[in-house]
N, C-alpha and C positions, 0 to 999 in steps of 0.2 A: 505494500500498500504507500503510494507517494502522495505527498502534499504539493499541490501545484497552486500558483498564484497567477491570475488572469486579470487583464485590464479589459474593460468592456466600454464602447462608446457607441453613439449615434448621432448623426446630424440631419437626418432625413425623416420626413413623416412625423409619426406619433413616437418621438425619441424616447420617452420613458417607457411605452409598451414594448418598444424594442427590445430595450434593456432587460425588462422583466422577462419577456419571451426568450431572450437568450440565456439568462439564468436558468429559467425553468427547463429549456432544452439540455443544457448542460448537466442539470441534475438529473435528466431523463436518460442521458447518453453516455455520461462520463463518469460520474461518482457522486459522493454525497457532499453538497455545499456545506461549507465550514462556517465563514464569516463573510459578511458583506459591508462594504464601506458605505459612508454618505455619497450622495451624488454631487458632482459639482458641474457647473455649467461653465464652458470655457470658449473663447474664440477659436476659429480654425487656425491650426499652426502649420505653416509652411505653404499654404494655398488661399486664396480668396474663396471662403465657402461659408455656409451656414454654422451658427454656433453648435458645438458638441455639448452633451451630456456625457459625463465619463464618472466611472466607477471601478472598483476593484473587489474582486473577491478570490476566496480560496476554496480548494475543492480537494477531497481526498479520492484517489483513483486508483485503479488497479492495471489502467493502461499504461504501455510504455509512453515515453516522451513523444516519439513520432507518431504513434496512433492517435495520441490525445491531440496532436496539432492537426491530424488528418480529420479528427471528428470537429473540431473548431471551424475548419475550413467549410465542412459540410453545413454546419449549422448556420454559418454565414451565408452561404449560398441558399439555403432553405428560407432564410428570412429576408431575401431580396438584394443581397450584396452582389453588385455587378463588379468585377475587376476588370480593369483596362490595362492594355499593354503600354499606355500613356505614361511616360516618367513622371513621378511627383505624386503628391497626396491629392485625394479625391473625396468627394462627399459619399457618404455610405449610410445604408439603413443600420447596419450592425457590423462592428469591429470589435473581434476578440483577439486579442495579443496575450500569448503565453510568456510571462515574465520569468517564473521560476520553476523548476520542476525539482522538488528537493533541492539539493546543492549541485545538480548535474551541470558540468561544463561540456558544451557540445558546439561544433560548428560544422553544419552540414549544409547541403543545397537548399533544403526547405525549412530548415530550423536552426536557429543559432540562440544557446542559453548560457546565461542569462540574456533575456532581450537587450539587444546592441542599444546603447545610448539612453537607455532608461534613466540613468543617473542625471541626464540633462534636462527631463521633462518634469516639471512641477506637477502637472496634471495626472501624471502617473505616481510620482513619489508621495504626493499628499494623502490620497485616498490609500495607497498602499502602507504607509506610515500608521493609518488609523487602525488597520486590521493586524499589521505584522510590524510593530515599531521596532522590535529587536531582531529581526531577520537580518542575516548577515550576507552580503553581495559576495559569493564565493571567488570572485577574481579581484574585487577591489578591497576586500577585507573590511567593510564599514558597514555600520547597521543603516537600516533605511532612514532612522531618524536622524542619523548623521548626515546621511547623502541629502535628505531634504534640507537640512540647516546649511549645507555647503552649496546648495543648487542655486546658479546665478540666474536661471530662468526667471523672468518677472511677469509672465503672462498672467493676466487678471483672471482669478478663480472666485466663483462665487457658489457656496452651497446652496441648494434648494431644499425646500420643505418636504417634498415628496420622497419617501423611503421604498427602496426595493424590498419586496416580501420575500422571505426564506421560502423556497418552494415546499417545505414541510408543513406551511400554513395554509396552502392553497386550498385544501379541503374545508377547513374551518372557516376560512374567508368567506366561503358560500353562505354562511349565516350572518345576518346582520344584527341579531339579538341572541347573545349567548348568556346562559347562567352557570354558575359553578356551584355543587352542592356537596355536602359531606357533613359529617359530625363536627362538633366543635374542635378545633386543633388540627384538622385535616388539611389545612394550607389554602382555603378558599380564596381569601382576600389576595394573598401572594400571587396565587395563579390568575385571579382576575386582572390584577394591575399588570402582570407580566404579558398575557395574552393581548391585553388592550394595547400595550406599548408595541408588540410585535406586529399587529394588524392595523395599526393607526386608528384603533377605536377609543371610544370614550369608557370610562368606569362608572358603574353605579354601586356604592359600597353602602352596606346597611349601617344605619346610624345608631348603633348600639350605645355608643359612649354617651349619646344625648338622652337615653332612656333612664329617668329618674327611679324606676321600679326594678331595674336590674340588681343593683347591689342589695336592695331590700329583699328581693326574692331568694337570694343565695343564703341570706341570713334566716328568713322564715318563708321557705317554699309555699306551704299551705295557704298563708296568709295574703300573700302577694302574687300567686300564680295567675288568677284571672285577670286582675288589671294589668299585669306584665304583657300577657300573650294578646290581650285586646289592645293595648297601646301598640305593640311591634305591628300587629296585623294593620292596624290603621295607619301606621306610618310607612309600612311597605306598599299599602296601596296607593297612599297619596304620593311617595316618591316615584314610584312607577309611572304614573299618570302625569305627573308635573314633568318628568323627563320627556314622555312621549308627546307632550305638546310642543316641545323644542324640536321641531321637525329636522332641523339640520343634524341633531345629535343622531337620530335614527338613519338618516341619510350617510352617515359616515360609519355608523354600527356602535354598539355598546356591549360591553361584558359586565355582568352584574354578579356579585360575590352571594347571591341568594336566589331562590324562586319563593314567589310569594306563598305557595302551598306548603313551605316549610312550617308555615304556622300550625298546621294540622299535625305534623310529627312531633313537634314539642307539645302542643296542647294535649295530645293523646297521653303524653308521660307526666304533664303537669297538673292538668285538671281533674276535678271530681267527676264522678259518674253523671251527676246532674248538670254540671257545668258544661261539659264537652259538647252535648247536643246543640246547646244555644250558641256555643262558640262556632260550630261547624255551619249552622245556619247563617251566622253573619258572615262567615268566610265565602260560602257560596254565593250569597248575594252581591258581594263585593268583588270577587273574582270573575263575575261575568262580564264586567266592563273594564278589566285590567288588560294592558296589553301583555302578550305571552312571548316568551322566547321560542326559536324554533331547534335550539340546541341546549341540552343539559350535558355538562360534564360531572359525573359524579365521583368525587374521590373517595375510594374505599381505604380507609385508614384504620388501624387496630386502635382500640381504646387506651392500650397501655402507651403506645407511641404518641397519640393524641395528647394523652395527659403530659407526657415530657414536653411537648410542644407548647402546651398551655402554660407550664411552668416556666419554659424559656422567655415566652413572651412578657411574662411578668405583670400582667394585670391582676392587681390585689384581689378584686372581688372575684376572680374566676380561681383562685388557689385552692378553694374549698370543694371544687367540683369532684365528686367520687367517681372512681372507675365504674361503679355500678350504674351511675347516671349515664356515663358515655356509653355503656354496653346497652342500656335500654334505647337511647337514640340510635345507636346502629340498627337494633331489630326495628325500630320505628321506621328508619329508612328503607330497610329491606322490604317491609311490607307496604311502604309508599310509593316504591319504584314502579310497580306494574301500572299505578294511577298517572304517573309523569309520563310512562311509555304512550298513553293513549293521547296525550297533550302536545308531544314534541319527540324529536330524536334525543334518545338518551344513550350516552357511553359510560360504562363504568370503567375506571381505571384504577387498579390496585397500585397504591404510591407506599405501600408499608415498606418496600426495599428502596425509595428513591429519595433523596433529598435535592429537590429542585430548586431550593433557596440558595444553596451553597455551591451546587455543581451544574454547570451548563449542560454537561453530558446527560444528566439526568432528566432535565427539562426536555432535551431533544427525545430522550426515551419515552417520556410521558406523551409527547406529541405523536411520536411512531405509534403508540398504543391507541391513541385516539383515532389517527389516520385508518389503522388496521381495522378498526369497528365501522367508521364510516365508508371504507370501501366495501366491506362485506355487506353493508346493508344498502348499498347503491343499486 
């Protein structure tokens, strides 16, 4: 397995779309995309042409360097790149340049590695330094960060706000309203924030910190269970519908760290037998007019590890939560999932062996597990 670094650019047509399509094609035909830089807009260098969008990405591959280069050329051609025998630079729909292939040094007819003269081009070095600052040029013996600092190229570079989507997230991106569910301490909020950042979506986070009944409930569960669950239900309903009124939010997409129906799961465990039916009636009335996600990612976490996560995040009022309560919630969610499946696509991901907070590879694995289920249900 080799790690290759590729520069990608376009200055014709829908430039951003060509960049995204190029990365997607590399993911399909070459290997696993690892990191993607910010996009820079730059003037055409060396000829009178349209401005370019440029970026860099890294990819892990089992292809040889020569075969990789052949695949890049084929992807360019498939996406409308027309090569001319005219000497000099030209406009292009898609440009894919192989910068590094591990530390291989090569000088052949169709391929020179590292890419020649890359150290003179700021539009290559700047995005490359973003994803591989400590990568050492095998001939010059200098890091990319140092090469960028020494580069005399003063071409104007402007970062754009659009970000290229990692191919891993393409399936998930088909849903513009996603919710994350799981027992307390399963990582819902962390994943919601991370997914939203990856997808360019906004987050919808439960406002538990503003609920005055929550600390009281943990001290006196029977006394404060009903006002707690009712206040959460009202706030969830209000928050979802307030956000829905902001049409621009749902045009860009949203990831929520809860689904409104979690109120039923918690209420079943906290309310008395005569309180729960009344609460359920209220829920059904309110939920009919609430906007619903199209995808739910359920994080299956063990109560013991969830308890450890709760301890680590240090919310004082949560430290009294018992393992037995988490076990009841886990059982409640198991019973509730069939209902959720009637409302939307639900994928269950066992995260008991993952730490997607500390390890990016674990986040990738989580998304792989989500994709596997989405592909199976397609």
